[in-house]
Every structure is written in structure tokens, then in C-alpha cells.
KOLGU-4560 file (N, C-alpha, C; in nm, 3 decimals, padded with zeros to 5 digits):
<recs>
<n_xx: 12.217 n_yy: 08.242 n_zz: 08.475 ca_xx: 12.256 ca_yy: 08.110 ca_zz: 08.431 c_xx: 12.399 c_yy: 08.119 c_zz: 08.380 mol: A seq: 1 type: MET>
<n_xx: 12.482 n_yy: 08.025 n_zz: 08.422 ca_xx: 12.620 ca_yy: 08.015 ca_zz: 08.377 c_xx: 12.646 c_yy: 07.876 c_zz: 08.325 mol: A seq: 2 type: ASN>
<n_xx: 12.728 n_yy: 07.868 n_zz: 08.219 ca_xx: 12.764 ca_yy: 07.739 ca_zz: 08.162 c_xx: 12.913 c_yy: 07.719 c_zz: 08.181 mol: A seq: 3 type: ARG>
<n_xx: 12.950 n_yy: 07.605 n_zz: 08.238 ca_xx: 13.089 ca_yy: 07.574 ca_zz: 08.262 c_xx: 13.122 c_yy: 07.443 c_zz: 08.194 mol: A seq: 4 type: PHE>
<n_xx: 13.233 n_yy: 07.443 n_zz: 08.122 ca_xx: 13.276 ca_yy: 07.322 ca_zz: 08.053 c_xx: 13.420 c_yy: 07.293 c_zz: 08.094 mol: A seq: 5 type: SER>
<n_xx: 13.441 n_yy: 07.176 n_zz: 08.148 ca_xx: 13.575 ca_yy: 07.136 ca_zz: 08.189 c_xx: 13.618 c_yy: 07.013 c_zz: 08.112 mol: A seq: 6 type: GLY>
<n_xx: 13.702 n_yy: 07.031 n_zz: 08.014 ca_xx: 13.747 ca_yy: 06.919 ca_zz: 07.931 c_xx: 13.857 c_yy: 06.839 c_zz: 08.002 mol: A seq: 7 type: GLU>
<n_xx: 13.935 n_yy: 06.905 n_zz: 08.088 ca_xx: 14.047 ca_yy: 06.837 ca_zz: 08.151 c_xx: 14.003 c_yy: 06.766 c_zz: 08.277 mol: A seq: 8 type: GLN>
<n_xx: 14.055 n_yy: 06.647 n_zz: 08.301 ca_xx: 14.022 ca_yy: 06.573 ca_zz: 08.422 c_xx: 14.067 c_yy: 06.648 c_zz: 08.548 mol: A seq: 9 type: PRO>
<n_xx: 13.992 n_yy: 06.629 n_zz: 08.654 ca_xx: 14.029 ca_yy: 06.690 ca_zz: 08.782 c_xx: 13.989 c_yy: 06.836 c_zz: 08.797 mol: A seq: 10 type: GLY>
<n_xx: 13.898 n_yy: 06.886 n_zz: 08.712 ca_xx: 13.856 ca_yy: 07.025 ca_zz: 08.720 c_xx: 13.768 c_yy: 07.051 c_zz: 08.841 mol: A seq: 11 type: GLY>
<n_xx: 13.781 n_yy: 07.172 n_zz: 08.897 ca_xx: 13.701 ca_yy: 07.212 ca_zz: 09.012 c_xx: 13.653 c_yy: 07.355 c_zz: 08.994 mol: A seq: 12 type: GLU>
<n_xx: 13.534 n_yy: 07.384 n_zz: 09.048 ca_xx: 13.482 ca_yy: 07.521 ca_zz: 09.046 c_xx: 13.403 c_yy: 07.543 c_zz: 09.175 mol: A seq: 13 type: VAL>
<n_xx: 13.408 n_yy: 07.663 n_zz: 09.225 ca_xx: 13.341 ca_yy: 07.699 ca_zz: 09.351 c_xx: 13.249 c_yy: 07.817 c_zz: 09.325 mol: A seq: 14 type: HIS>
<n_xx: 13.124 n_yy: 07.811 n_zz: 09.376 ca_xx: 13.027 ca_yy: 07.918 ca_zz: 09.360 c_xx: 12.984 c_yy: 07.968 c_zz: 09.497 mol: A seq: 15 type: PHE>
<n_xx: 12.970 n_yy: 08.097 n_zz: 09.510 ca_xx: 12.906 ca_yy: 08.156 ca_zz: 09.628 c_xx: 12.769 c_yy: 08.205 c_zz: 09.581 mol: A seq: 16 type: ALA>
<n_xx: 12.664 n_yy: 08.134 n_zz: 09.621 ca_xx: 12.528 ca_yy: 08.165 ca_zz: 09.578 c_xx: 12.443 c_yy: 08.202 c_zz: 09.699 mol: A seq: 17 type: LEU>
<n_xx: 12.350 n_yy: 08.297 n_zz: 09.685 ca_xx: 12.264 ca_yy: 08.334 ca_zz: 09.798 c_xx: 12.183 c_yy: 08.215 c_zz: 09.850 mol: A seq: 18 type: PRO>
<n_xx: 12.183 n_yy: 08.194 n_zz: 09.980 ca_xx: 12.114 ca_yy: 08.078 ca_zz: 10.037 c_xx: 11.962 c_yy: 08.091 c_zz: 10.029 mol: A seq: 19 type: SER>
<n_xx: 11.911 n_yy: 08.213 n_zz: 10.013 ca_xx: 11.766 ca_yy: 08.231 ca_zz: 10.003 c_xx: 11.717 c_yy: 08.221 c_zz: 09.859 mol: A seq: 20 type: ASN>
<n_xx: 11.804 n_yy: 08.195 n_zz: 09.764 ca_xx: 11.767 ca_yy: 08.175 ca_zz: 09.624 c_xx: 11.751 c_yy: 08.027 c_zz: 09.595 mol: A seq: 21 type: TRP>
<n_xx: 11.681 n_yy: 07.994 n_zz: 09.488 ca_xx: 11.673 ca_yy: 07.857 ca_zz: 09.438 c_xx: 11.794 c_yy: 07.834 c_zz: 09.349 mol: A seq: 22 type: ASN>
<n_xx: 11.872 n_yy: 07.730 n_zz: 09.379 ca_xx: 11.995 ca_yy: 07.700 ca_zz: 09.307 c_xx: 11.991 c_yy: 07.558 c_zz: 09.254 mol: A seq: 23 type: ASN>
<n_xx: 12.029 n_yy: 07.540 n_zz: 09.127 ca_xx: 12.031 ca_yy: 07.407 ca_zz: 09.069 c_xx: 12.137 c_yy: 07.399 c_zz: 08.960 mol: A seq: 24 type: MET>
<n_xx: 12.180 n_yy: 07.278 n_zz: 08.932 ca_xx: 12.282 ca_yy: 07.252 ca_zz: 08.830 c_xx: 12.228 c_yy: 07.145 c_zz: 08.737 mol: A seq: 25 type: VAL>
<n_xx: 12.232 n_yy: 07.172 n_zz: 08.607 ca_xx: 12.194 ca_yy: 07.075 ca_zz: 08.504 c_xx: 12.321 c_yy: 07.015 c_zz: 08.446 mol: A seq: 26 type: LEU>
<n_xx: 12.333 n_yy: 06.885 n_zz: 08.456 ca_xx: 12.450 ca_yy: 06.815 ca_zz: 08.402 c_xx: 12.427 c_yy: 06.790 c_zz: 08.253 mol: A seq: 27 type: MET>
<n_xx: 12.507 n_yy: 06.855 n_zz: 08.169 ca_xx: 12.495 ca_yy: 06.834 ca_zz: 08.024 c_xx: 12.576 c_yy: 06.715 c_zz: 07.976 mol: A seq: 28 type: GLU>
<n_xx: 12.703 n_yy: 06.711 n_zz: 08.016 ca_xx: 12.792 ca_yy: 06.603 ca_zz: 07.972 c_xx: 12.881 c_yy: 06.562 c_zz: 08.088 mol: A seq: 29 type: GLU>
<n_xx: 12.919 n_yy: 06.436 n_zz: 08.091 ca_xx: 13.012 ca_yy: 06.389 ca_zz: 08.193 c_xx: 12.945 c_yy: 06.368 c_zz: 08.328 mol: A seq: 30 type: GLY>
<n_xx: 13.027 n_yy: 06.340 n_zz: 08.426 ca_xx: 12.981 ca_yy: 06.319 ca_zz: 08.563 c_xx: 13.057 c_yy: 06.413 c_zz: 08.654 mol: A seq: 31 type: THR>
<n_xx: 12.987 n_yy: 06.475 n_zz: 08.747 ca_xx: 13.051 ca_yy: 06.568 ca_zz: 08.841 c_xx: 13.002 c_yy: 06.539 c_zz: 08.982 mol: A seq: 32 type: ALA>
<n_xx: 13.078 n_yy: 06.586 n_zz: 09.078 ca_xx: 13.042 ca_yy: 06.575 ca_zz: 09.218 c_xx: 13.010 c_yy: 06.714 c_zz: 09.269 mol: A seq: 33 type: THR>
<n_xx: 12.891 n_yy: 06.731 n_zz: 09.324 ca_xx: 12.848 ca_yy: 06.860 ca_zz: 09.377 c_xx: 12.823 c_yy: 06.851 c_zz: 09.526 mol: A seq: 34 type: GLY>
<n_xx: 12.902 n_yy: 06.923 n_zz: 09.604 ca_xx: 12.892 ca_yy: 06.921 ca_zz: 09.751 c_xx: 12.891 c_yy: 06.778 c_zz: 09.806 mol: A seq: 35 type: ASN>
<n_xx: 12.977 n_yy: 06.695 n_zz: 09.748 ca_xx: 12.994 ca_yy: 06.560 ca_zz: 09.800 c_xx: 12.903 c_yy: 06.453 c_zz: 09.740 mol: A seq: 36 type: GLY>
<n_xx: 12.813 n_yy: 06.490 n_zz: 09.649 ca_xx: 12.721 ca_yy: 06.392 ca_zz: 09.589 c_xx: 12.744 c_yy: 06.388 c_zz: 09.438 mol: A seq: 37 type: ARG>
<n_xx: 12.751 n_yy: 06.267 n_zz: 09.384 ca_xx: 12.780 ca_yy: 06.249 ca_zz: 09.242 c_xx: 12.654 c_yy: 06.265 c_zz: 09.158 mol: A seq: 38 type: GLU>
<n_xx: 12.669 n_yy: 06.330 n_zz: 09.041 ca_xx: 12.557 ca_yy: 06.350 ca_zz: 08.948 c_xx: 12.603 c_yy: 06.316 c_zz: 08.807 mol: A seq: 39 type: ALA>
<n_xx: 12.534 n_yy: 06.222 n_zz: 08.740 ca_xx: 12.570 ca_yy: 06.186 ca_zz: 08.603 c_xx: 12.508 c_yy: 06.282 c_zz: 08.501 mol: A seq: 40 type: PRO>
<n_xx: 12.546 n_yy: 06.264 n_zz: 08.376 ca_xx: 12.492 ca_yy: 06.346 ca_zz: 08.266 c_xx: 12.341 c_yy: 06.334 c_zz: 08.259 mol: A seq: 41 type: ALA>
<n_xx: 12.277 n_yy: 06.439 n_zz: 08.211 ca_xx: 12.132 ca_yy: 06.444 ca_zz: 08.191 c_xx: 12.053 c_yy: 06.440 c_zz: 08.322 mol: A seq: 42 type: ASP>
<n_xx: 12.112 n_yy: 06.487 n_zz: 08.430 ca_xx: 12.043 ca_yy: 06.495 ca_zz: 08.559 c_xx: 12.040 c_yy: 06.640 c_zz: 08.606 mol: A seq: 43 type: HIS>
<n_xx: 11.935 n_yy: 06.675 n_zz: 08.678 ca_xx: 11.920 ca_yy: 06.807 ca_zz: 08.738 c_xx: 11.941 c_yy: 06.793 c_zz: 08.888 mol: A seq: 44 type: LEU>
<n_xx: 12.033 n_yy: 06.870 n_zz: 08.942 ca_xx: 12.063 ca_yy: 06.867 ca_zz: 09.084 c_xx: 12.007 c_yy: 06.996 c_zz: 09.145 mol: A seq: 45 type: VAL>
<n_xx: 11.913 n_yy: 06.982 n_zz: 09.240 ca_xx: 11.852 ca_yy: 07.096 ca_zz: 09.307 c_xx: 11.908 c_yy: 07.101 c_zz: 09.448 mol: A seq: 46 type: VAL>
<n_xx: 11.967 n_yy: 07.216 n_zz: 09.483 ca_xx: 12.028 ca_yy: 07.231 ca_zz: 09.615 c_xx: 11.928 c_yy: 07.286 c_zz: 09.715 mol: A seq: 47 type: PHE>
<n_xx: 11.940 n_yy: 07.239 n_zz: 09.840 ca_xx: 11.856 ca_yy: 07.293 ca_zz: 09.947 c_xx: 11.899 c_yy: 07.435 c_zz: 09.979 mol: A seq: 48 type: ARG>
<n_xx: 11.810 n_yy: 07.512 n_zz: 10.034 ca_xx: 11.841 ca_yy: 07.651 ca_zz: 10.068 c_xx: 11.897 c_yy: 07.658 c_zz: 10.210 mol: A seq: 49 type: ASN>
<n_xx: 12.002 n_yy: 07.582 n_zz: 10.236 ca_xx: 12.059 ca_yy: 07.582 ca_zz: 10.370 c_xx: 12.208 c_yy: 07.617 c_zz: 10.373 mol: A seq: 50 type: ASP>
<n_xx: 12.259 n_yy: 07.667 n_zz: 10.262 ca_xx: 12.399 ca_yy: 07.706 ca_zz: 10.257 c_xx: 12.420 c_yy: 07.803 c_zz: 10.142 mol: A seq: 51 type: GLY>
<n_xx: 12.536 n_yy: 07.865 n_zz: 10.138 ca_xx: 12.560 ca_yy: 07.963 ca_zz: 10.032 c_xx: 12.682 c_yy: 07.929 c_zz: 09.946 mol: A seq: 52 type: ASP>
<n_xx: 12.729 n_yy: 07.804 n_zz: 09.954 ca_xx: 12.843 ca_yy: 07.764 ca_zz: 09.874 c_xx: 12.813 c_yy: 07.633 c_zz: 09.800 mol: A seq: 53 type: GLU>
<n_xx: 12.858 n_yy: 07.627 n_zz: 09.674 ca_xx: 12.845 ca_yy: 07.506 ca_zz: 09.593 c_xx: 12.982 c_yy: 07.476 c_zz: 09.535 mol: A seq: 54 type: VAL>
<n_xx: 13.030 n_yy: 07.355 n_zz: 09.558 ca_xx: 13.158 ca_yy: 07.310 ca_zz: 09.505 c_xx: 13.132 c_yy: 07.198 c_zz: 09.404 mol: A seq: 55 type: ASP>
<n_xx: 13.183 n_yy: 07.215 n_zz: 09.283 ca_xx: 13.169 ca_yy: 07.112 ca_zz: 09.179 c_xx: 13.307 c_yy: 07.065 c_zz: 09.138 mol: A seq: 56 type: LEU>
<n_xx: 13.320 n_yy: 06.935 n_zz: 09.117 ca_xx: 13.446 ca_yy: 06.880 ca_zz: 09.067 c_xx: 13.413 c_yy: 06.762 c_zz: 08.975 mol: A seq: 57 type: SER>
<n_xx: 13.506 n_yy: 06.734 n_zz: 08.884 ca_xx: 13.486 ca_yy: 06.624 ca_zz: 08.791 c_xx: 13.619 c_yy: 06.555 c_zz: 08.766 mol: A seq: 58 type: SER>
<n_xx: 13.620 n_yy: 06.423 n_zz: 08.783 ca_xx: 13.742 ca_yy: 06.347 ca_zz: 08.762 c_xx: 13.776 c_yy: 06.332 c_zz: 08.614 mol: A seq: 59 type: ALA>
<n_xx: 13.673 n_yy: 06.328 n_zz: 08.528 ca_xx: 13.697 ca_yy: 06.304 ca_zz: 08.385 c_xx: 13.654 c_yy: 06.421 c_zz: 08.297 mol: A seq: 60 type: LYS>
<n_xx: 13.607 n_yy: 06.531 n_zz: 08.355 ca_xx: 13.559 ca_yy: 06.645 ca_zz: 08.277 c_xx: 13.408 c_yy: 06.643 c_zz: 08.264 mol: A seq: 61 type: GLY>
<n_xx: 13.346 n_yy: 06.760 n_zz: 08.266 ca_xx: 13.201 ca_yy: 06.770 ca_zz: 08.258 c_xx: 13.160 c_yy: 06.908 c_zz: 08.208 mol: A seq: 62 type: ALA>
<n_xx: 13.037 n_yy: 06.916 n_zz: 08.158 ca_xx: 12.977 ca_yy: 07.044 ca_zz: 08.120 c_xx: 12.849 c_yy: 07.059 c_zz: 08.199 mol: A seq: 63 type: THR>
<n_xx: 12.835 n_yy: 07.173 n_zz: 08.268 ca_xx: 12.719 ca_yy: 07.195 ca_zz: 08.355 c_xx: 12.660 c_yy: 07.334 c_zz: 08.331 mol: A seq: 64 type: VAL>
<n_xx: 12.529 n_yy: 07.346 n_zz: 08.353 ca_xx: 12.461 ca_yy: 07.475 ca_zz: 08.353 c_xx: 12.420 c_yy: 07.504 c_zz: 08.497 mol: A seq: 65 type: LEU>
<n_xx: 12.459 n_yy: 07.620 n_zz: 08.548 ca_xx: 12.426 ca_yy: 07.658 ca_zz: 08.684 c_xx: 12.313 c_yy: 07.761 c_zz: 08.679 mol: A seq: 66 type: VAL>
<n_xx: 12.200 n_yy: 07.727 n_zz: 08.739 ca_xx: 12.083 ca_yy: 07.814 ca_zz: 08.743 c_xx: 12.065 c_yy: 07.863 c_zz: 08.886 mol: A seq: 67 type: HIS>
<n_xx: 12.039 n_yy: 07.993 n_zz: 08.901 ca_xx: 12.017 ca_yy: 08.049 ca_zz: 09.034 c_xx: 11.925 c_yy: 08.169 c_zz: 09.020 mol: A seq: 68 type: SER>
<n_xx: 11.828 n_yy: 08.178 n_zz: 09.109 ca_xx: 11.737 ca_yy: 08.291 ca_zz: 09.101 c_xx: 11.656 c_yy: 08.308 c_zz: 09.228 mol: A seq: 69 type: GLY>
<n_xx: 11.616 n_yy: 08.431 n_zz: 09.252 ca_xx: 11.536 ca_yy: 08.462 ca_zz: 09.370 c_xx: 11.394 c_yy: 08.410 c_zz: 09.349 mol: A seq: 70 type: GLU>
<n_xx: 11.340 n_yy: 08.337 n_zz: 09.447 ca_xx: 11.203 ca_yy: 08.286 ca_zz: 09.433 c_xx: 11.102 c_yy: 08.400 c_zz: 09.425 mol: A seq: 71 type: PRO>
<n_xx: 11.000 n_yy: 08.383 n_zz: 09.342 ca_xx: 10.896 ca_yy: 08.485 ca_zz: 09.328 c_xx: 10.795 c_yy: 08.480 c_zz: 09.442 mol: A seq: 72 type: LEU>
<n_xx: 10.776 n_yy: 08.360 n_zz: 09.497 ca_xx: 10.679 ca_yy: 08.340 ca_zz: 09.604 c_xx: 10.540 c_yy: 08.393 c_zz: 09.566 mol: A seq: 73 type: ASN>
<n_xx: 10.501 n_yy: 08.368 n_zz: 09.442 ca_xx: 10.370 ca_yy: 08.406 ca_zz: 09.391 c_xx: 10.299 c_yy: 08.281 c_zz: 09.340 mol: A seq: 74 type: GLU>
<n_xx: 10.168 n_yy: 08.287 n_zz: 09.339 ca_xx: 10.094 ca_yy: 08.175 ca_zz: 09.283 c_xx: 10.114 c_yy: 08.170 c_zz: 09.132 mol: A seq: 75 type: SER>
<n_xx: 10.100 n_yy: 08.052 n_zz: 09.077 ca_xx: 10.117 ca_yy: 08.032 ca_zz: 08.933 c_xx: 09.986 c_yy: 07.980 c_zz: 08.875 mol: A seq: 76 type: ILE>
<n_xx: 09.940 n_yy: 08.043 n_zz: 08.768 ca_xx: 09.818 ca_yy: 08.000 ca_zz: 08.700 c_xx: 09.859 c_yy: 07.947 c_zz: 08.562 mol: A seq: 77 type: ALA>
<n_xx: 09.811 n_yy: 07.829 n_zz: 08.528 ca_xx: 09.842 ca_yy: 07.768 ca_zz: 08.399 c_xx: 09.714 c_yy: 07.744 c_zz: 08.321 mol: A seq: 78 type: ALA>
<n_xx: 09.718 n_yy: 07.776 n_zz: 08.193 ca_xx: 09.605 ca_yy: 07.752 ca_zz: 08.105 c_xx: 09.663 c_yy: 07.714 c_zz: 07.970 mol: A seq: 79 type: TYR>
<n_xx: 09.646 n_yy: 07.588 n_zz: 07.930 ca_xx: 09.704 ca_yy: 07.542 ca_zz: 07.805 c_xx: 09.856 c_yy: 07.548 c_zz: 07.813 mol: A seq: 80 type: GLY>
<n_xx: 09.922 n_yy: 07.600 n_zz: 07.710 ca_xx: 10.068 ca_yy: 07.605 ca_zz: 07.713 c_xx: 10.122 c_yy: 07.731 c_zz: 07.783 mol: A seq: 81 type: PRO>
<n_xx: 10.035 n_yy: 07.812 n_zz: 07.841 ca_xx: 10.076 ca_yy: 07.939 ca_zz: 07.899 c_xx: 10.080 c_yy: 07.933 c_zz: 08.051 mol: A seq: 82 type: PHE>
<n_xx: 10.176 n_yy: 08.004 n_zz: 08.110 ca_xx: 10.183 ca_yy: 08.017 ca_zz: 08.255 c_xx: 10.193 c_yy: 08.165 c_zz: 08.289 mol: A seq: 83 type: MET>
<n_xx: 10.133 n_yy: 08.205 n_zz: 08.400 ca_xx: 10.137 ca_yy: 08.345 ca_zz: 08.440 c_xx: 10.121 c_yy: 08.354 c_zz: 08.591 mol: A seq: 84 type: MET>
<n_xx: 10.147 n_yy: 08.473 n_zz: 08.644 ca_xx: 10.127 ca_yy: 08.501 ca_zz: 08.786 c_xx: 10.061 c_yy: 08.635 c_zz: 08.800 mol: A seq: 85 type: THR>
<n_xx: 09.951 n_yy: 08.645 n_zz: 08.860 ca_xx: 09.846 ca_yy: 08.548 ca_zz: 08.892 c_xx: 09.745 c_yy: 08.538 c_zz: 08.779 mol: A seq: 86 type: PRO>
<n_xx: 09.631 n_yy: 08.474 n_zz: 08.803 ca_xx: 09.529 ca_yy: 08.448 ca_zz: 08.700 c_xx: 09.467 c_yy: 08.579 c_zz: 08.650 mol: A seq: 87 type: MET>
<n_xx: 09.471 n_yy: 08.685 n_zz: 08.728 ca_xx: 09.407 ca_yy: 08.813 ca_zz: 08.691 c_xx: 09.473 c_yy: 08.877 c_zz: 08.568 mol: A seq: 88 type: MET>
<n_xx: 09.597 n_yy: 08.845 n_zz: 08.538 ca_xx: 09.668 ca_yy: 08.912 ca_zz: 08.430 c_xx: 09.622 c_yy: 08.862 c_zz: 08.300 mol: A seq: 89 type: ARG>
</recs>
């Protein structure tokens, strides 16, 4: 997870992320454009696994959290407030 804060207008950032990973951006403050689509504050942007580059820009400045991780591809068992993989554990 990476946190980027751009106070100055016109900020841009480029990420090279593995295309087989799950990649998403949480907009904390401001509005940004990610790969050509605009995302306002308090929105989660989930990228499809069909490319390995993410470009973010903001005309007025924004703060974003970039989440990226390899999928576990395991079943998930939930019981009450707890989650685990798999139920046998």
C-alpha cells in the first residue's frame, strides 16, 4: 500500500503494477483521473486485470491510497467478525 498526496494542481503519477494482481485506488481527498476515468473523494477505484500501468492525475490536487496484491485464490470462511482461509483452520 502506498499513499500519495498532491497538494499542487496538475500533479501526475505513474505506476507499473503486475497485471495478474488485484489493484485498486482509494480516493481520500480531492478528485483524480485514473486511466482516463474521473474518481471523486471517498470512492474506491478497482482496476481490471488487463494491463500493467496506472496513470493518475489531478487538476486541483488529491490524496490517494494505492493498494496492490497478489490474489490468494483460496476460499474464505467467515464466522462472526472473523475471516479465515479455509474453514479447517
